[in-house]
C-alpha positions in Angstrom: 163.3 -180.4 259.8 165.2 -179.3 262.9 168.8 -180.2 263.3 170.0 -181.3 266.7 173.4 -180.3 268.2 174.8 -181.7 271.4 176.6 -179.0 273.4 178.9 -179.4 276.4 180.0 -176.5 278.5 176.8 -174.7 277.6 176.5 -173.0 281.0 179.9 -171.3 280.8 180.9 -167.9 279.4 181.5 -169.1 275.8 179.0 -171.9 276.0 176.1 -169.6 276.8 176.9 -167.5 273.7 177.1 -170.7 271.5 173.8 -172.0 273.0 172.0 -168.7 272.1 173.6 -168.5 268.6 172.7 -172.1 267.8 169.1 -171.6 268.8 168.9 -168.4 266.8 170.1 -170.2 263.7 167.4 -172.9 264.0 169.4 -175.7 265.8 167.7 -177.7 268.5 170.3 -177.7 271.3 170.6 -180.7 273.7 173.0 -179.6 276.4 175.0 -181.6 279.0 174.4 -179.9 282.3 175.9 -180.8 285.7 173.2 -181.9 288.2 174.3 -179.2 290.7 173.7 -176.5 288.1 170.4 -178.0 287.0 169.2 -178.1 290.6 169.9 -174.4 291.0 168.5 -173.3 287.6 165.4 -175.4 287.0 163.3 -172.4 286.0 165.9 -171.2 283.4 166.2 -174.7 281.9 162.4 -175.3 281.9 162.0 -174.9 278.1 165.5 -176.2 277.2 166.5 -179.8 276.2 169.2 -181.0 278.5 170.9 -184.1 279.9 172.0 -184.0 283.5 175.4 -185.6 283.8 179.2 -185.1 283.5 181.9 -186.1 281.0 182.7 -189.1 283.2 179.2 -190.7 282.8 179.2 -192.7 279.5 175.5 -193.6 279.8 174.7 -189.9 279.9 177.0 -189.1 277.0 175.4 -191.8 274.8 172.0 -190.1 275.6 173.5 -186.7 274.8 174.8 -187.6 271.3 172.1 -190.1 270.3 170.7 -189.0 266.9 172.3 -185.6 266.8 173.7 -184.0 263.7 176.6 -182.2 265.4 178.5 -182.1 268.7 180.1 -178.9 270.0 182.5 -179.8 272.8 183.1 -176.6 274.8 183.5 -178.1 278.3 186.9 -178.1 279.8 188.8 -177.5 283.0 190.7 -174.2 283.4 191.4 -174.4 287.1 193.4 -177.1 288.8 196.2 -177.9 291.1 197.8 -180.9 289.4 198.1 -182.7 286.0 195.7 -185.4 287.0 192.8 -182.9 287.4 193.4 -181.4 284.0 193.9 -184.8 282.3 190.6 -186.2 283.6 188.5 -183.3 282.0 190.6 -182.1 279.1 192.0 -185.3 277.8 189.9 -188.3 279.0 186.7 -186.2 278.7 187.5 -185.4 275.1 188.4 -188.9 274.3 185.2 -190.3 275.9 182.7 -188.0 274.2 184.5 -188.2 270.8 184.7 -192.0 270.9 181.0 -192.2 271.7 180.1 -189.7 269.0 182.2 -191.6 266.4 180.5 -194.9 267.3 177.1 -193.6 266.3 175.4 -195.2 263.2 175.5 -191.8 261.6 178.5 -190.0 263.2 177.8 -186.3 263.8 180.1 -183.4 262.9 182.3 -182.7 265.8 183.7 -179.4 267.0 186.4 -179.2 269.7 187.0 -175.9 271.3 190.6 -176.1 272.4 192.9 -173.3 273.3 195.9 -171.5 271.8 197.8 -172.8 274.9 197.9 -176.2 273.2 200.6 -174.7 270.9 202.9 -174.6 274.0 202.2 -177.8 275.9 205.4 -177.6 278.1 204.3 -174.3 279.8 201.7 -175.7 282.1 199.5 -178.7 283.0 196.6 -176.9 281.4 198.4 -176.3 278.1 199.6 -179.9 278.0 196.1 -181.2 278.7 194.6 -179.1 275.9 197.2 -180.4 273.4 196.6 -184.0 274.5 192.9 -183.5 274.2 193.4 -182.6 270.5 195.5 -185.8 270.1 192.8 -187.8 271.8 190.2 -186.6 269.4 192.4 -187.5 266.4 193.0 -191.0 267.8 189.3 -191.9 268.2 187.5 -189.9 265.5 187.8 -192.5 262.7 185.7 -191.3 259.8 183.8 -188.6 261.7 184.0 -185.1 260.4 185.8 -182.9 262.9 187.6 -179.6 263.4 189.5 -178.0 266.3 189.5 -174.3 267.1 192.4 -172.8 269.0 191.2 -169.4 270.2 193.4 -166.9 272.1 192.1 -165.0 275.1 188.3 -164.8 274.4 186.5 -161.9 276.0 182.9 -160.5 276.2 180.1 -159.6 278.6 180.2 -161.8 281.8 183.8 -163.0 281.1 185.4 -163.4 284.5 189.0 -163.7 283.2 189.8 -160.8 280.8 186.9 -158.4 281.6 188.3 -157.3 285.0 191.5 -156.1 283.3 189.4 -154.0 280.9 187.4 -152.6 283.8 190.6 -151.5 285.5 191.8 -149.9 282.2 188.5 -148.0 281.9 189.2 -146.6 285.4 192.6 -145.5 284.3 194.9 -148.3 285.5 196.5 -150.8 283.2 197.6 -153.9 285.0 200.4 -155.5 283.0 200.9 -159.2 283.9 203.4 -160.1 281.1 206.6 -158.8 279.6 206.6 -155.3 277.9 207.6 -156.9 274.6 205.1 -159.7 274.7 202.4 -159.9 272.0 199.1 -161.7 272.1 195.9 -162.0 270.1 192.4 -161.4 271.3 189.0 -162.5 270.1 185.5 -161.3 270.9 183.2 -164.2 271.9 180.7 -163.6 269.1 183.4 -163.9 266.5 184.4 -167.3 267.9 180.7 -168.4 267.8 180.4 -167.2 264.2 183.4 -169.4 263.2 181.8 -172.4 264.9 178.5 -171.8 263.3 180.0 -171.3 259.8 181.8 -174.7 260.0 178.7 -176.4 261.2 176.6 -174.9 258.4 178.9 -175.4 255.4 182.5 -176.2 256.3 184.2 -179.1 254.7 185.8 -181.9 256.7 188.9 -180.3 258.3 190.7 -182.8 260.5 193.0 -180.0 261.7 193.4 -177.4 264.4 192.9 -173.8 263.4 193.9 -170.6 265.2 191.7 -167.4 265.0 192.0 -163.8 266.1 190.1 -160.5 265.8 191.7 -159.3 262.6 194.7 -157.6 264.2 197.2 -159.8 262.5 200.3 -158.8 264.5 198.5 -159.1 267.8 198.8 -156.5 270.6 201.3 -155.4 273.2 200.1 -154.6 276.7 200.7 -150.9 276.0 198.7 -151.0 272.8 195.7 -152.5 274.7 196.0 -149.9 277.4 195.9 -147.1 274.8 193.2 -148.6 272.6 190.9 -149.2 275.6 191.6 -146.3 277.9 193.6 -143.7 276.0 197.2 -142.5 276.5 196.5 -141.3 280.0 196.2 -144.8 281.5 198.6 -145.4 284.3 200.6 -148.6 283.6 201.1 -150.8 286.7 203.6 -153.6 286.0 203.3 -156.7 288.1 206.8 -158.2 288.3 207.4 -161.9 287.7 208.6 -162.4 291.2 205.3 -161.1 292.6 203.2 -163.3 290.4 205.3 -166.3 291.3 204.9 -165.5 295.0 201.2 -165.1 294.6 201.0 -168.4 292.7 203.0 -170.1 295.5 200.7 -168.8 298.2 197.6 -169.7 296.1 198.8 -173.3 295.5 199.6 -173.8 299.2 196.2 -172.5 300.2 194.5 -174.6 297.5 196.0 -177.8 298.9 195.0 -176.9 302.5 191.5 -175.7 301.7 190.8 -178.1 298.9 189.9 -175.7 296.1 190.9 -175.4 292.5 193.3 -172.5 291.9 193.5 -170.4 288.7 196.9 -168.7 289.5 199.6 -171.4 289.6 203.2 -171.6 288.5 202.0 -172.9 285.2 199.6 -170.0 284.7 202.5 -167.6 285.5 204.5 -169.2 282.7 201.5 -168.8 280.3 201.1 -165.1 281.3 204.8 -164.4 280.8 205.1 -166.2 277.4 206.2 -163.7 274.8 204.2 -164.9 271.8 200.5 -165.7 271.8 199.8 -164.2 268.3 197.4 -166.2 266.1 197.2 -166.6 262.4 193.8 -166.6 260.7 195.1 -167.5 257.2 194.3 -171.2 257.1 190.8 -170.8 258.7 189.9 -168.0 256.3 191.0 -170.2 253.3 188.9 -173.1 254.6 185.7 -171.3 255.5 185.9 -167.7 254.2 185.5 -166.7 257.8 186.5 -163.2 258.8 186.3 -161.6 262.3 183.9 -158.6 262.4 184.4 -157.1 265.9 187.4 -154.9 266.6 189.0 -154.6 270.0 187.5 -151.2 270.6 184.0 -152.4 269.7 184.3 -155.6 271.6 185.5 -153.9 274.8 182.6 -151.4 274.5 180.1 -154.2 274.2 181.8 -156.1 277.1 181.9 -153.1 279.5 178.5 -151.7 278.6 176.4 -154.6 277.4 173.1 -152.8 277.9 174.1 -149.9 275.6 172.3 -149.8 272.3 173.7 -148.0 269.2 171.0 -145.7 267.8 
């Protein structure tokens, strides 16, 4: 008998990998897809089960979770100009779908993909919204089984955030956006998907947020990433804080004028300059027995050259 999972954010970078992995494991995926995306990709979605709608449409959310065995909530806003934009998607959106899932006659298991940024909610509107989204889930979950994953920077093929930095390193230029002494964890997208799959398959009720990283327990410095990816000959180009702040100021001004959603804001600069984004896998490994399997070197190779095949 096929198990059904409701998936939000399935058309994004991480969501696409989760969608594929879920189907490969025998799950029937019912995805929430924005009407604009569905209109552009009818052929791709022809053999898929999906609901056209958004996180603001309660009627569509009821249809999405009706009779499912699990919900994987991957959707979220990463771009925005003000707190209200992030709150609508990352807080109220979580609360709405979690409340509807918990109200089912047989509540499904619920996975919330949050962010390590939630650990530092004072840094930015985005970080605050991710932390408050976690709180919203806890407030409405009731007796529903749930877990929160807080990944660090997740990368892989088709990633538009981290992949360009790796591409520059491969060309011999390491663009350093944070402090020299900063340390951060990284995670290949398939390892994140494996953790989600493992909990859906056999994980106990968690009711907590768990960090996860790629097995490099102390994280990385910028220089270590440059050398691991491109060797010792990589030229290190340091972007000063003043330059990042100036770029953020210009971007925010233009975003207000041209009505677009910026990624580089003052809050994002504070996130980039934060000295400690190192994760700890200990609690998640104790809960699930999960271990990451893809090193940074292997993950970057797969990301930069996804069509390569190891003989």
